[in-house]
C-alpha positions as CSV (number, residue, x, y, z in Angstrom):
1,M,-32.4,44.4,29.0
2,A,-30.3,41.3,29.3
3,T,-26.7,41.8,30.2
4,T,-23.7,39.7,29.3
5,N,-21.0,38.8,31.9
6,V,-17.6,39.8,30.6
7,R,-14.4,39.0,32.3
8,R,-12.5,42.3,32.5
9,A,-8.8,42.8,32.5
10,P,-7.3,43.7,35.9
11,P,-6.6,47.5,36.5
12,H,-3.4,48.7,34.9
13,N,-0.6,49.4,37.3
14,S,1.7,52.0,35.8
15,R,4.2,51.6,38.6
16,S,5.2,48.1,37.3
17,L,6.4,49.4,33.9
18,P,10.0,50.1,34.7
19,L,10.6,46.7,36.3
20,T,8.8,44.9,33.5
21,S,10.7,46.8,30.8
22,T,14.0,45.9,32.5
23,I,13.2,42.2,32.7
24,C,12.0,42.1,29.1
25,K,15.3,43.7,27.9
26,C,17.3,41.2,29.9
27,L,15.4,38.3,28.6
28,L,15.7,39.6,25.0
29,G,19.4,40.0,25.3
30,F,19.9,36.6,26.8
31,I,17.8,35.0,23.9
32,L,19.8,36.8,21.2
33,S,23.1,35.9,22.7
34,S,22.0,32.3,23.1
35,W,20.8,32.2,19.5
36,I,24.1,33.5,18.2
37,I,26.1,30.9,20.2
38,C,23.6,28.2,19.0
39,L,24.1,29.1,15.4
40,Y,27.9,29.0,15.8
41,F,27.9,25.5,17.3
42,M,25.2,24.2,14.8
43,S,27.3,25.4,11.8
44,T,30.3,23.5,13.3
45,I,28.2,20.4,13.8
46,I,26.7,20.6,10.3
47,G,30.1,21.1,8.8
48,C,31.4,17.9,10.6
49,S,28.3,15.8,9.8
50,Q,27.2,16.9,6.3
51,Q,27.0,13.3,5.1
52,N,24.6,12.3,7.8
53,A,22.5,15.3,7.2
54,S,21.9,14.3,3.6
55,I,19.4,11.7,4.6
56,A,17.3,14.3,6.5
57,T,17.6,16.7,3.5
58,S,16.4,14.0,1.2
59,D,13.4,13.3,3.4
60,L,12.5,17.0,3.4
61,L,12.8,17.4,-0.4
62,L,9.2,16.7,-1.1
63,R,8.1,18.9,1.7
64,S,10.1,21.9,0.4
65,T,8.6,21.2,-3.1
66,L,5.0,21.2,-1.9
67,V,5.0,23.6,1.0
68,K,5.6,27.0,-0.7
69,D,3.9,29.1,1.9
70,A,5.1,28.8,5.5
71,T,1.6,29.9,6.7
72,I,0.0,26.8,5.2
73,P,0.1,23.8,7.6
74,V,2.3,21.0,6.3
75,Q,-0.4,18.3,6.9
76,S,-3.0,20.1,4.9
77,T,-0.6,20.7,1.9
78,C,0.5,17.1,2.0
79,Q,-3.1,15.8,2.2
80,A,-4.0,18.1,-0.7
81,E,-1.3,16.5,-2.9
82,Y,-2.5,13.0,-1.8
83,S,-6.1,13.9,-2.8
84,R,-4.9,15.3,-6.1
85,I,-3.0,12.2,-7.2
86,V,-5.8,9.7,-6.1
87,S,-8.6,11.8,-7.7
88,Q,-9.2,9.2,-10.4
89,Q,-10.0,6.5,-7.9
90,T,-12.8,4.0,-8.6
91,P,-16.1,5.3,-7.1
92,G,-17.2,3.5,-4.0
93,L,-13.8,2.4,-2.6
94,T,-13.9,3.3,1.1
95,P,-11.2,4.2,3.6
96,Q,-11.6,0.7,5.0
97,D,-11.0,-0.8,1.6
98,L,-7.8,1.2,1.2
99,L,-6.7,0.4,4.7
100,R,-7.2,-3.4,4.0
101,S,-5.2,-3.1,0.8
102,R,-1.9,-2.3,2.5
103,A,-1.5,-5.8,3.9
104,L,2.1,-5.2,4.9
105,I,3.6,-1.7,5.1
106,G,7.2,-2.9,5.1
107,N,10.1,-0.5,4.6
108,Q,8.8,2.5,2.7
109,Y,12.1,4.2,2.0
110,R,12.3,3.0,-1.7
111,L,8.7,3.8,-2.4
112,E,9.2,7.3,-1.0
113,R,12.2,7.7,-3.4
114,V,10.0,6.6,-6.3
115,M,7.5,9.4,-5.5
116,E,10.4,11.9,-4.9
117,T,11.7,11.1,-8.4
118,L,8.2,11.5,-9.9
119,S,7.6,14.8,-8.1
120,S,11.0,16.2,-9.3
121,R,9.9,15.6,-12.9
122,E,13.5,15.5,-14.0
123,R,13.8,12.1,-15.5
124,P,11.5,9.2,-16.6
125,V,10.4,6.8,-13.9
126,V,10.5,3.1,-15.0
127,A,8.3,0.4,-13.3
128,V,8.3,-3.3,-14.1
129,V,5.4,-5.6,-13.8
130,A,6.2,-9.4,-13.5
131,G,3.3,-11.7,-13.2
132,G,1.0,-14.2,-15.0
133,S,-2.1,-13.9,-17.2
134,I,-3.8,-11.5,-14.8
135,S,-1.0,-8.9,-15.4
136,L,-1.3,-9.6,-19.1
137,G,-4.9,-8.5,-19.0
138,H,-6.3,-11.9,-20.1
139,G,-10.0,-11.6,-21.1
140,L,-10.0,-7.8,-21.6
141,A,-11.3,-6.4,-24.9
142,N,-8.7,-3.6,-24.8
143,P,-5.8,-4.6,-22.6
144,D,-3.6,-1.7,-23.7
145,Q,-6.3,0.6,-22.3
146,H,-7.7,-1.3,-19.4
147,R,-4.8,-3.4,-18.0
148,Y,-3.5,-2.1,-14.6
149,S,0.0,-1.7,-15.9
150,N,-1.0,0.6,-18.7
151,R,-3.3,2.5,-16.3
152,L,-0.4,3.0,-14.0
153,E,1.8,4.3,-16.8
154,N,-0.9,6.7,-17.8
155,W,-1.3,7.9,-14.2
156,M,2.4,8.6,-13.8
157,N,2.4,10.7,-17.0
158,D,-0.9,12.5,-16.2
159,M,0.0,13.4,-12.6
160,Y,3.7,14.0,-13.1
161,P,4.4,15.0,-16.7
162,L,8.1,15.4,-17.3
163,S,9.3,19.0,-17.5
164,P,10.2,20.2,-21.0
165,E,13.5,21.5,-19.5
166,S,14.4,18.0,-18.2
167,T,18.0,17.2,-18.8
168,T,17.3,13.6,-19.7
169,N,15.4,12.3,-22.7
170,Q,14.5,8.7,-23.0
171,D,13.2,9.1,-26.6
172,N,16.0,11.4,-27.8
173,N,13.3,13.8,-28.8
174,K,12.6,16.7,-26.6
175,G,9.0,16.9,-25.5
176,Q,8.4,13.1,-26.0
177,Q,9.8,11.9,-22.7
178,R,7.4,9.6,-20.7
179,H,7.4,7.5,-17.6
180,K,6.8,3.9,-18.5
181,V,5.8,0.5,-17.2
182,I,7.5,-2.5,-18.7
183,N,5.2,-5.5,-18.6
184,V,7.1,-8.8,-18.6
185,A,4.2,-10.9,-17.5
186,S,3.5,-14.3,-19.2
187,H,0.7,-16.9,-19.1
188,G,1.3,-19.3,-16.3
189,A,4.3,-17.5,-14.8
190,D,5.0,-18.0,-11.1
191,S,7.8,-17.3,-8.6
192,C,9.7,-20.4,-9.5
193,S,9.6,-19.7,-13.2
194,M,10.9,-16.2,-12.5
195,A,13.6,-17.5,-10.2
196,K,14.9,-19.7,-13.0
197,R,14.7,-16.9,-15.6
198,L,16.1,-13.9,-13.6
199,N,19.2,-13.8,-15.8
200,V,16.9,-13.6,-18.9
201,M,14.9,-10.8,-17.3
202,Y,18.0,-8.8,-16.3
203,S,19.4,-9.0,-19.8
204,D,16.0,-8.0,-21.3
205,L,15.6,-5.1,-19.0
206,E,19.0,-3.7,-19.8
207,S,17.9,-3.1,-23.4
208,K,14.6,-1.5,-22.3
209,L,15.7,1.0,-19.7
210,P,16.1,4.6,-20.8
211,P,19.6,6.1,-20.8
212,S,18.9,8.0,-17.6
213,S,18.3,4.8,-15.6
214,D,20.6,1.9,-14.8
215,E,17.9,0.1,-12.8
216,P,14.1,0.2,-12.6
217,D,12.5,2.5,-10.0
218,L,9.8,0.0,-9.1
219,I,9.1,-3.8,-9.6
220,I,5.6,-5.2,-8.9
221,L,5.4,-9.0,-8.4
222,E,2.0,-10.5,-9.2
223,F,2.3,-14.3,-8.6
224,A,-0.2,-15.0,-5.8
225,V,-2.6,-17.0,-7.9
226,N,-0.1,-18.9,-10.0
227,D,2.2,-19.6,-7.0
228,Y,-0.3,-22.0,-5.5
229,E,-3.4,-23.7,-7.0
230,G,-3.8,-21.3,-9.9
231,Q,-1.4,-23.6,-11.9
232,D,-3.5,-26.7,-11.3
233,H,-3.5,-28.8,-14.5
234,L,-6.8,-30.5,-13.6
235,V,-8.6,-27.2,-13.2
236,Q,-11.0,-28.7,-10.6
237,V,-9.1,-28.4,-7.3
238,R,-10.1,-30.7,-4.5
239,Y,-11.9,-28.9,-1.7
240,Q,-9.7,-30.5,1.0
241,A,-6.4,-29.3,-0.6
242,S,-3.8,-29.0,2.1
243,V,-2.4,-25.5,2.8
244,F,1.1,-26.9,3.4
245,F,1.3,-29.3,0.5
246,E,4.4,-31.2,-0.5
247,G,5.7,-28.5,-2.8
248,F,5.0,-25.6,-0.5
249,M,8.6,-25.2,0.7
250,D,9.9,-25.2,-2.9
251,I,7.6,-22.3,-3.9
252,T,8.6,-20.4,-0.8
253,L,12.2,-20.9,-1.6
254,C,11.6,-19.6,-5.1
255,S,9.9,-16.5,-3.8
256,E,12.8,-15.8,-1.4
257,A,15.3,-16.4,-4.2
258,V,13.6,-13.8,-6.4
259,I,13.5,-11.2,-3.6
260,H,17.0,-11.8,-2.6
261,S,18.3,-11.6,-6.1
262,L,16.4,-8.4,-6.9
263,L,17.6,-6.7,-3.8
264,K,21.2,-7.7,-4.5
265,R,21.0,-6.6,-8.2
266,Y,19.1,-3.4,-7.8
267,K,20.3,-1.4,-4.8
268,N,17.6,1.4,-5.0
269,T,14.6,-0.3,-6.7
270,A,11.3,-0.5,-4.8
271,I,9.7,-3.9,-4.8
272,M,6.1,-4.7,-4.0
273,F,4.1,-7.9,-3.8
274,L,0.6,-7.6,-5.5
275,E,-1.7,-10.3,-4.0
276,M,-4.6,-11.3,-6.3
277,Q,-7.3,-13.9,-5.7
278,T,-9.8,-15.9,-7.7
279,A,-13.6,-16.4,-7.3
280,I,-13.1,-20.2,-7.0
281,L,-13.6,-20.2,-3.3
282,P,-11.5,-23.2,-2.2
283,R,-8.6,-22.3,-4.4
284,K,-5.8,-21.0,-2.2
285,T,-3.1,-18.5,-3.3
286,G,0.5,-17.8,-2.5
287,A,-0.4,-14.9,-0.2
288,L,0.6,-16.9,2.9
289,L,4.1,-17.8,1.7
290,H,4.6,-14.3,0.2
291,M,3.8,-12.7,3.5
292,G,6.5,-14.7,5.2
293,V,9.1,-13.7,2.7
294,A,7.9,-10.0,2.6
295,T,8.0,-9.8,6.4
296,H,11.6,-11.1,6.5
297,Y,12.8,-8.8,3.8
298,Q,10.4,-5.8,4.7
299,I,8.8,-5.7,1.2
300,P,5.5,-3.8,1.0
301,V,2.4,-6.0,0.2
302,V,-0.6,-4.6,-1.7
303,S,-3.6,-6.9,-1.4
304,Y,-6.4,-6.8,-4.0
305,A,-7.7,-9.9,-2.2
306,E,-8.0,-8.2,1.2
307,T,-9.7,-5.2,-0.4
308,L,-12.5,-7.1,-2.2
309,F,-13.0,-10.7,-1.2
310,H,-14.2,-10.2,2.4
311,G,-17.2,-8.4,0.8
312,F,-17.4,-11.1,-1.9
313,A,-18.0,-13.7,0.8
314,E,-20.6,-11.6,2.5
315,L,-22.4,-11.0,-0.8
316,I,-22.6,-14.8,-1.4
317,H,-24.1,-15.3,2.1
318,K,-26.7,-12.6,1.5
319,L,-27.7,-14.0,-1.9
320,E,-27.9,-17.5,-0.5
321,R,-30.4,-16.3,2.1
322,M,-32.5,-14.8,-0.7
323,D,-32.3,-17.7,-3.1
324,P,-30.1,-20.7,-2.3
325,I,-30.7,-22.3,-5.8
326,S,-29.8,-19.5,-8.2
327,Y,-28.2,-16.9,-6.0
328,S,-30.4,-14.3,-7.7
329,F,-32.3,-11.3,-6.2
330,A,-35.7,-9.7,-6.8
331,D,-36.4,-5.9,-7.0
332,S,-39.0,-6.3,-4.2
333,E,-36.3,-7.6,-1.9
334,L,-33.9,-4.7,-2.5
335,M,-35.7,-2.3,-0.2
336,L,-35.8,-4.7,2.8
337,G,-32.2,-4.3,3.8
338,S,-30.6,-2.1,6.4
339,G,-30.4,0.9,4.2
340,D,-27.3,0.0,2.2
341,N,-29.3,-1.0,-0.9
342,V,-29.6,1.2,-4.0
343,T,-31.9,1.0,-7.0
344,F,-30.6,-1.4,-9.7
345,L,-30.0,0.8,-12.7
346,S,-28.3,0.3,-16.0
347,T,-25.5,2.7,-15.3
348,A,-22.0,1.4,-15.0
349,T,-21.6,2.2,-11.4
350,S,-25.0,1.2,-10.1
351,S,-25.1,-1.5,-7.4
352,T,-27.5,-3.5,-5.3
353,L,-27.3,-5.2,-1.9
354,F,-24.0,-3.6,-1.2
355,P,-22.5,-0.3,-2.4
356,Y,-20.5,-0.3,-5.6
357,P,-18.1,-2.0,-6.3
358,H,-18.9,-4.6,-3.7
359,G,-22.5,-5.4,-4.7
360,C,-24.3,-6.7,-7.8
361,S,-23.9,-4.6,-10.9
362,P,-25.0,-4.8,-14.5
363,C,-22.8,-6.9,-16.8
364,Q,-20.4,-4.8,-19.1
365,P,-19.8,-7.3,-22.0
366,Q,-18.3,-4.6,-24.2
367,N,-15.1,-4.8,-22.1
368,I,-14.8,-8.6,-22.5
369,I,-12.6,-9.9,-25.4
370,S,-14.8,-11.0,-28.3
371,Q,-14.0,-14.7,-28.0
372,F,-15.4,-14.7,-24.5
373,R,-18.1,-12.1,-25.0
374,Q,-20.8,-14.5,-26.2
375,G,-20.7,-16.3,-22.8
376,G,-21.3,-13.0,-21.1
377,C,-20.3,-12.1,-17.6
378,K,-20.1,-14.9,-15.1
379,S,-22.5,-14.7,-12.1
380,I,-22.1,-15.3,-8.4
381,C,-24.1,-18.5,-8.9
382,T,-21.6,-19.8,-11.5
383,F,-18.7,-19.0,-9.3
384,V,-20.3,-21.0,-6.4
385,E,-21.1,-23.9,-8.7
386,R,-17.6,-24.1,-10.1
387,S,-16.2,-23.9,-6.5
388,N,-17.9,-27.3,-5.9
389,I,-18.7,-26.4,-2.3
390,V,-22.5,-26.8,-2.4
391,R,-23.3,-30.5,-2.3
392,D,-26.7,-30.7,-0.7
393,R,-28.6,-29.2,-3.6
394,K,-28.6,-28.7,-7.4
395,L,-27.8,-25.1,-8.4
396,K,-29.5,-23.4,-11.4
397,C,-27.1,-20.8,-12.7
398,K,-28.0,-20.5,-16.4
399,A,-29.9,-17.4,-17.4
400,N,-32.8,-19.5,-18.6
401,D,-33.1,-21.1,-15.2
402,I,-33.4,-17.9,-13.2
403,P,-36.9,-17.5,-11.8
404,S,-39.1,-14.9,-13.4
405,G,-38.8,-11.5,-11.7
406,R,-35.3,-12.2,-10.5
407,K,-31.9,-11.1,-11.7
408,E,-28.4,-12.7,-11.8
409,C,-25.8,-11.1,-9.6
410,F,-22.6,-10.0,-11.4
411,V,-19.8,-8.4,-9.4
412,P,-18.2,-5.5,-11.4
413,Y,-14.6,-6.6,-10.8
414,L,-15.0,-10.0,-12.4
415,A,-16.4,-10.6,-15.9
416,P,-15.0,-13.3,-18.3
417,D,-14.2,-16.0,-15.8
418,A,-13.5,-16.6,-12.1
419,V,-9.8,-15.9,-12.3
420,H,-9.1,-12.7,-14.3
421,P,-10.3,-9.3,-13.3
422,S,-12.6,-7.2,-15.5
423,A,-11.7,-3.7,-16.7
424,V,-13.2,-2.5,-13.4
425,G,-11.0,-4.9,-11.5
426,H,-7.9,-3.7,-13.2
427,G,-8.9,-0.2,-12.4
428,I,-9.1,-1.1,-8.7
429,V,-5.7,-2.8,-8.8
430,M,-4.3,0.5,-10.2
431,D,-6.1,2.4,-7.4
432,L,-4.5,0.3,-4.7
433,L,-1.0,0.6,-6.1
434,V,-1.5,4.4,-6.4
435,H,-2.8,4.6,-2.9
436,S,0.3,2.8,-1.6
437,L,2.6,5.1,-3.5
438,A,0.6,8.2,-2.5
439,S,0.5,7.2,1.2
440,A,4.3,6.8,1.2
441,Q,4.6,10.2,-0.3
442,R,2.2,11.8,2.2
443,S,4.1,10.3,5.1
444,S,7.4,11.6,3.8
445,C,5.9,15.0,3.1
446,E,4.6,15.3,6.7
447,G,8.0,14.5,8.1
448,A,7.2,10.9,9.0
449,G,9.2,9.3,6.2
450,T,11.3,6.1,6.6
451,P,14.8,7.3,7.7
452,Y,16.8,4.4,6.2
453,Q,16.7,1.9,3.3
454,N,16.1,-1.7,4.0
455,E,19.2,-3.9,3.6
456,L,19.5,-7.6,3.1
457,P,18.8,-9.3,6.5
458,M,21.6,-11.2,8.2
459,T,19.7,-14.5,8.0
460,T,17.7,-16.3,5.3
461,F,14.0,-17.1,5.6
462,V,13.7,-20.7,4.4
463,A,16.9,-21.2,2.5
464,K,19.7,-23.0,4.3
465,T,22.3,-20.5,3.2
466,T,22.6,-17.3,1.2
467,N,24.6,-19.4,-1.3
468,E,21.5,-21.5,-1.9
469,L,19.6,-18.4,-2.8
470,K,22.4,-17.3,-5.1
471,V,22.5,-20.5,-7.1
472,R,18.7,-20.8,-7.2
473,G,18.5,-17.4,-9.0
474,D,21.4,-18.1,-11.4
475,F,20.2,-20.5,-14.0
476,L,22.1,-20.5,-17.2
477,V,19.7,-22.4,-19.5
478,V,16.0,-22.9,-19.2
479,N,14.3,-24.8,-22.1
480,D,10.5,-24.6,-22.0
481,V,7.5,-26.1,-23.7
482,A,5.8,-22.6,-23.7
483,R,6.9,-19.0,-23.6
484,I,7.7,-17.6,-20.1
485,F,8.7,-13.9,-20.0
486,S,10.4,-12.2,-22.9
487,R,12.7,-14.9,-24.4
488,W,11.6,-18.4,-25.3
489,D,14.2,-21.1,-25.5
490,Q,12.1,-24.0,-26.8
491,L,12.3,-27.5,-25.3
492,K,13.1,-29.5,-28.4
493,P,14.1,-33.2,-28.3
494,V,17.1,-34.8,-29.9
495,G,15.9,-37.0,-32.8
496,N,12.4,-38.4,-32.8
497,P,10.7,-39.2,-29.5
498,T,8.9,-42.5,-29.0
499,G,5.5,-42.4,-27.3
500,F,5.8,-38.7,-26.3
501,E,3.7,-36.0,-27.9
502,R,3.6,-32.2,-27.3
503,Y,0.1,-31.0,-26.5
504,A,-2.1,-29.4,-23.7
505,D,-4.0,-32.0,-21.6
506,D,-5.9,-29.7,-19.3
507,L,-9.6,-28.8,-19.8
508,L,-8.8,-25.3,-21.0
509,K,-6.1,-26.5,-23.4
510,Q,-3.5,-24.1,-22.0
511,R,-0.9,-26.3,-20.2
512,M,1.4,-27.6,-22.9
513,G,3.9,-30.4,-22.2
514,W,5.7,-33.4,-23.7
515,I,3.3,-36.2,-22.6
516,A,3.4,-40.0,-22.6
517,T,0.5,-42.1,-21.4
518,D,1.2,-45.7,-22.6
519,A,0.4,-48.1,-19.8
520,A,3.1,-50.5,-21.0
521,G,5.8,-47.9,-20.5
522,G,8.9,-47.7,-22.7
523,S,8.1,-44.2,-24.1
524,K,11.3,-42.4,-24.6
525,I,12.5,-38.8,-25.2
526,T,15.9,-37.1,-25.0
527,F,16.7,-33.4,-24.6
528,P,20.1,-31.7,-25.0
529,I,21.9,-29.2,-22.7
530,D,24.6,-27.3,-24.4
531,L,26.8,-25.2,-22.1
532,P,30.5,-24.1,-22.1
533,P,32.7,-27.1,-21.3
534,G,35.0,-27.3,-18.3
535,E,32.5,-26.3,-15.6
536,C,30.1,-28.2,-13.3
537,Y,26.4,-27.8,-13.9
538,V,23.3,-29.1,-12.0
539,V,20.5,-30.4,-14.2
540,Y,16.8,-30.1,-13.4
541,V,13.7,-31.6,-15.1
542,A,10.3,-30.0,-14.4
543,I,7.4,-32.4,-14.5
544,L,3.7,-32.4,-13.7
545,K,3.0,-33.9,-10.2
546,S,-0.6,-34.8,-9.3
547,Y,-2.7,-37.0,-7.1
548,N,-4.4,-38.8,-10.0
549,G,-3.3,-40.9,-13.0
550,M,0.5,-40.3,-12.9
551,G,3.3,-42.7,-13.7
552,T,7.0,-43.1,-13.0
553,M,10.1,-42.6,-15.2
554,M,13.8,-43.1,-15.2
555,V,15.8,-39.9,-15.9
556,E,19.4,-40.3,-17.0
557,V,21.9,-37.4,-17.5
558,R,24.8,-38.5,-19.8
559,D,27.7,-36.1,-19.7
560,Y,29.9,-35.8,-22.8
561,G,31.7,-32.6,-21.9
562,D,31.4,-31.3,-25.5
563,K,29.4,-32.0,-28.6
564,N,31.9,-34.7,-29.9
565,K,29.8,-37.4,-28.3
566,N,30.0,-39.8,-31.3
567,S,33.7,-40.2,-30.8
568,K,33.7,-41.1,-27.2
569,P,31.4,-42.6,-24.5
570,P,29.9,-40.4,-21.8
571,K,32.3,-39.1,-19.1
572,H,29.7,-39.6,-16.5
573,S,26.1,-40.9,-16.1
574,T,23.6,-40.0,-13.4
575,K,20.3,-41.9,-13.1
576,K,17.3,-41.0,-11.0
577,K,13.9,-42.6,-10.6
578,V,11.1,-40.0,-10.6
579,D,7.5,-40.4,-9.6
580,G,4.8,-38.0,-10.9
581,L,2.3,-39.1,-8.2
582,W,2.1,-37.4,-4.8
583,Q,-0.5,-37.3,-2.0
584,S,-1.1,-33.5,-2.2
585,P,-4.6,-32.9,-3.7
586,I,-3.2,-30.5,-6.3
587,S,-1.7,-30.8,-9.8
588,V,1.2,-28.5,-10.4
589,W,4.6,-28.5,-12.0
590,N,7.5,-29.5,-9.8
591,D,11.2,-29.1,-10.4
592,V,13.2,-32.3,-9.8
593,Q,17.0,-32.0,-9.3
594,I,18.7,-34.8,-11.2
595,T,22.5,-34.2,-10.7
596,E,24.1,-33.0,-7.5
597,D,26.2,-30.0,-6.6
598,D,29.1,-32.1,-5.2
599,V,29.4,-34.4,-8.2
600,A,30.2,-33.1,-11.7
601,G,27.2,-34.7,-13.4
602,C,27.2,-32.3,-16.4
603,T,30.3,-30.5,-17.5
604,G,29.3,-28.9,-20.8
605,Y,27.3,-30.8,-23.4
606,C,25.0,-33.4,-21.8
607,E,21.8,-35.2,-22.7
608,V,18.8,-35.8,-20.5
609,D,17.2,-39.1,-21.4
610,I,13.7,-39.9,-20.1
611,T,12.1,-43.4,-20.3
612,T,8.7,-44.2,-18.8
613,D,8.1,-47.3,-16.6
614,P,5.1,-49.7,-17.0
615,I,2.0,-48.7,-15.0
616,I,2.2,-49.5,-11.3
617,S,-0.5,-51.9,-10.1
618,G,-3.4,-50.1,-8.4
619,R,-2.9,-46.8,-10.2
620,D,-5.5,-45.4,-12.6
621,G,-3.1,-44.0,-15.2
622,N,0.5,-43.8,-16.3
623,K,0.9,-40.2,-17.5
624,V,4.3,-38.5,-17.6
625,K,4.4,-34.8,-18.5
626,I,7.6,-32.9,-19.1
627,L,7.6,-29.1,-19.0
628,T,11.1,-27.8,-18.6
629,V,14.8,-28.9,-18.7
630,S,17.2,-26.4,-17.1
631,A,20.7,-26.1,-15.6
632,R,22.7,-23.9,-13.3
633,R,26.3,-23.9,-12.0
634,C,27.2,-26.2,-9.2
635,S,27.6,-24.5,-5.9
636,R,30.5,-26.8,-4.9
637,V,32.5,-29.7,-6.4
638,Q,34.4,-32.3,-4.4
639,N,35.5,-34.6,-7.2
C-alpha cells in the first residue's frame, strides 16, 4: 500500500509551559497597556483635528454604506456594486473599450461626491447636458427614449431610487421625487456659443433646479464635433485641413472660458468633457484642444471616439481588402477570418467581421426618424465616399450597385448619417458615462478615493490673464440668427436692409444667416444694441469665414449712449474693415471684436452698421454672412 509522507509536529515539551505562559502574559499586558495609551492619545488628536478628519470620513461614507459585514472583503463588495450599476451595458463592450473611454481621469473628487449623493438616496441628483445636435438626439425616432441624456436620467432613477422617507421633495409630492438630467443642447452649439451665453444658461438653470439644490451635481460638455470642423458651412471639408487653423486659438480660449466660469460659479459641481466623433474620416474634432484645457484644470474626459473609432478604421481596412469598390462582404468570406467572425443573423446584436458593436450589423431603420427612414442606414461605403479620401477609383455604394451575393456593411452605432449616433450609439455613450461614474465610486469604496477637490489653477492655459477669462464668459447681450440654448434673442435689423436676406446657404439648409452676395457691393444692414447707459461695452460681430467665395465689409459702431439718437449725433464712432476670407481650409463662424476695451466705443444704446465692399479682383465670390451681434462689459477704460 502506498504511503503518504506527512510532516509531523515536533514532540511536545511539557517543561517549556511555565516559561511560555509567563512570556505570553507579559506580552498580553504590554499590548493592553499600549492600546489604552494609544486610545488616549488618539482621542486627543481627533478632538484637536476634527475638521481635517471630516475628509477621510466623507471618503469612507460609501464604504460604510456598502460593507455591512466585516467578514466580506471590501474589494469584492465594491466590485459587486460596480457590477450591479453597469449591468445594463451594451453587449460586446470589452474591458479594453472601457479603458479607452476614460481618455483623461482628471480629478475624481467631484464625481465621487455625485455617486455618494446618489448612494445616499436622500435628495435628487441633477445633471446638465450642454452640447449640439448629437446631444439633442438628432435623427432618432424616439429621442425621449433613446437619447443618452434621457437614458442617464432613467439609469439614476432605476439604480438609485429616492427613499420615500427622503426629507427633500423636488415635485412637492411625496413619492414623486426623481433624479433628473436637464438637456440644454442646441443645434450647432459649440464652446464659443456657450461661453457667450453662460449668463443665459445660469439664469435658466436657476429656475429648473429643485429646491434641494443650489447648483447642478454634474455638467457634461459635448462640443467636440462642433468645436472644430463639425460647423463647416460648406459641408465638404478639404482633406488637407490644417489642425492648427487660424481660429484654433479662439476656440481653445472659449473652451477655457467655459471651464473657468463653471468652476468659479459652481464650487462642488462635477464637470466632464464628452468627446464624440463623426464617420467623415478627414473631419477633425475639438478633442485636441479640449484635452489641453482638461489637463490644465483636471477635468475628466470620456471619449466615445477612443472607444469606437479605432475599430471603425480597422473595419474599413478589412472591408477594403474584401471589396475595394463597394466595401461589402460575402457570406463565404465570413468563415475565413481568425475566428472572430460570427454568423450574420437578423437579430439586433448580431455582427460580422468583428464582434458587436464593432462589426457589421443589420440596419435598424425603426429607430431612425421618419423623415430620414426612407434613406435607410448609411453604409461604410457611403461614409468612405463622403469622406472624399479614395481618389484612384469610383466607389459603388448604392444598394442596387452591390454585387449579387454580397451585403452592405452597417455599423450599429451610426444610422441616419455620418455625424449623429444611432439609438445604439446613444446607449454606448450612456454606458461610458456610467462606467466613469461607477469607476469613481468603486475607487472611493475601496479606499483609493481622491483626497481633495480640484481648485482653480494658479495660471491660465491660453488666456493672457484670468480677467480675460472673466470677461469672455460675461456677455450681456447675444443676438442670434438661430436659437442657441434655451433663450433666443433674435438678430433683427433696424429698418429695412438693402441687399441682405436671411436664409441658410449650406447644402443641408441648416446654417442660417443674414447674407449678401452682390458683386458690386453696397449691401447694407444695421443692428441695434440696447444696454443700460453710462457703462463701457465691447461689441462683437460673428461672421462666416471661409477659404472660398468670401468678400469684405466695413463695420461701424455708432454710440448714442441712449435711445434719443434722433436729437443728437453719435457720441463716438468706431470703424473696422473685416474680411470673410482666410487661408484655413475650413468654413466656420468667427467672432470679430469691433470696439476695444480701452476706448468707450459703446456706452448704452449703439448701432452696428455693416456695408459690403465691391468684389476684390481675383476672388470667385463676394459673400458676406452675419450670424451674431453681441456685447460684454469693457475690462478697462482709459478715456
